[in-house]
N, C-alpha and C positions, 0 to 999 in steps of 0.2 A: 481521430476525433480532435478537432481543433478547439481547445478551450484554454482559458487562463485561470489558474488556481494559485493562490498564494502558497509558496512552497512549504511554509510551516503549518499549513492546515491540510496537509496531504491526505490525512485520513478522514477529514470531515466530509459527511455526505451532503447531497444536495439539500437545499431548503425546500421542504414539502409544504404544499397548501392543504394537505389532508388534515381533517379534524382529529381530535383525540389527544389524550395526555401523552407526553413524550418520555421515553426512556432511552438510555444509551445502549446500543446494540453492538456487541463485539463478538469475537470468536476466532476459530481457526478453519482454514480450508486445508484438507489433507487427503492423501491417497488412502483409500479405505483398507486395502489389503496389507499395508505395510506396518503401521501408518507412518508416512513421511510428509512433511509440510510441502505445500505448493506455493512457491514464490511467484510474484508478479501476476497473480490471477486477478481478473477484473470481476468484481462482485456487484450485482445490481439488484435493487428492489424496484420493480416496475409496476405501473398501473395494469392490473390484469385485463382491463377492458380495452385499453388503448395501446398497451405495450410501451408507453412512454416512461422513461426512467424517472423515479422520484428520489431515489438515493443511490449513490454509487461510491465505490472505493477500490483500493488495490491492496493486495496482500504484501506484507513484508517478506523477507527471506525465510522467516520462521513460520510462514503461513498465517500470521496474525492479521486480522482486519478490524476496522473500527468505523462504523457508519456514523458515529456521533449520535445525536438525539434523533430518534425516529418516532413518528406518530404511531401509537399503538391502537389495539382493537381494530386493526385494519387487515385486509387481505392484500397480499402482494404476489407478484410473479417474481420468484427468485431466479436469477440467471448467473451462472459462473462459467467463465471461459479463461483460458490461459495456456501458456506453453506446456506441451506434453500431457494435456488432459483432455478428456472428452467434455464437450460443452454440456452443461446440465441445466435444466429448467424445471421448476417445480412451483406450484401455487402453495403459498403458506399463509398462515394467519399469525400475526404477532400480537399477543395479548398483553395488556397492562398487568404488572405485578404489584399489587398494593403493598406499600411499606418497604419496597425494595430500595436500598441505598446503593448507588454505584451501578456498574454496567451489568447487563444480562448477556451471558455467553451462549452462542449457538455454534455448534461444531458441524461443519459441512463436509461430508465424505464425497469424494469424486473418484472416477476411474481414469487410469492412464490411457492415453490414446495409443493406437497401434504403431504410430511412427515416432514414438518417444526417442528423443536424442538429448544429449547434454546441452543445456541452454547456457551459452557463454557470452561474455561481453564482446561487443564488436570492436571496442577500442579500450585500451588501458593506458592511462597517463600517469607519469611520475611527476609530482609537484615540483621537484627541483629542476626538471627539464622544461616544463611549460611555463613556470613562474618562479625562477630562482630567487627573486627578491620579495616574494610574498611573505607577509607576516601573519595576517589573519586568514581564516577560512574563506571569508567573503572575498579576499583578494584573489583567491584561486578561481572563482566563478567565471570572471570575464576572460580568463586565459585558456579556458577549455575550448578546443577547436569546434566550431559549428554551434556553440551554445551562446545565447545572449542572456545576460543578467541585467535587469532593469527594474527598479522600484519594487524589489522583492519577488520578481518573477524570473523563472528559468524557462526558456523556450529554445527549440531547436531551429535549424535553418529554414524550416517550413512554417515557423511560428506556432508550432504545437507545444503543448505543455509537457515539461519534463519533471518527473518526480525526484525528490532528493531523499537519499537514505544515508545513514551513517552506520557502517558495519552491518548492513542489511536491515537496520531498524529505521522506521519512520517516526521521528520525534513529534510530540505535540508542541504547542506553542511554548509552554514553559520549558520543555526539554530542549527545544531549539535555541531558546535564549540562553540556557545554561551551557550549551555546546559552544556558542559564540563567545561566551564570557570566559570559559575555562580551557578551551582548546585553541591552539594556533595552527598555522600551516605545517609546523614541524610535527604535529600529531597525526598528519595524514600520510600514510605509506604509499597509497596509490588511489587513483580514481577510475572506477570501472563504468563504462557506458554501455547500457543495454538498449537495444531497439525493440519496441513492442508494436510498431505501426503496421507490421505484417500479420498481427494476430486478429482474431475476431472481436470486434467492438472493444478495443482497449480503453480503459479508463484514462491512462496516460499513454502517450506515444513513445516515451522513453524513460529510462531510470538512470540517474547518476548515483553511484554508490561510493561514498567516501570511506575507504577502509582505514580505520584508525589503529594506532599503536599506543600501548600503554593505557588503554581505556577499556573498561568492562561495563557494558550496558545492561547486564543481568537480564537479558531477554528470556521470557519463558519459552519452553519447548513444547511441542505438541505431545510428545510422549509423557512429559511430566503432567500435562493437563488432563490427558485421557486416563492416566493411571493414578490411583485405583478407581476413581469415580468420574465418569464422563459427564459433561454438562448436557444440555438439551441438544440432541442430534437432529438435523434436518434431513 
């Protein structure tokens, strides 16, 4: 899918024309029998009549997704696909929750596919090798082979959007600004490049994961969230 999305809005969904009050919709995609998180899954909310996407996002390595603000009191066709899982599609209704402050979590169980294999990066780069003089994290972007960084955008050699993660987490705008302020190129141990363009309807065609050292992002885990009281399961 050839799209351009500002890298620090990686989890923001599409702007929808649907009527209704909006609330932030977040949650986890996980393998139901384990449970283990599903990274790099594309999660879509589509118009059930036309099949056209109204909102979309990708899961981080801990299975977390965030659509941003979604029009509620609407019926959507939920579709999830990704590496190592069976594609799932289900019609759902997202209702407005009066008085709710903050996000509403929906947990999405999926099944492993029969041909599940370990999903690994196609390339791994060491900052000191590709950009020995880099000082800032942004200095590294333009030195990654096959990747173009321009005006806040990361694209691959085909012009397709590449998602940016830090130790498997997709930062929001404030988090990304804090990373650029507080971290340098020396905080990056390696850069992992994952290709997703061979998957079914990927939200992004690739992922660049900057593995950090000396930094703890305190990302929630699916097991912590599902124990002892799960949220709303779809």
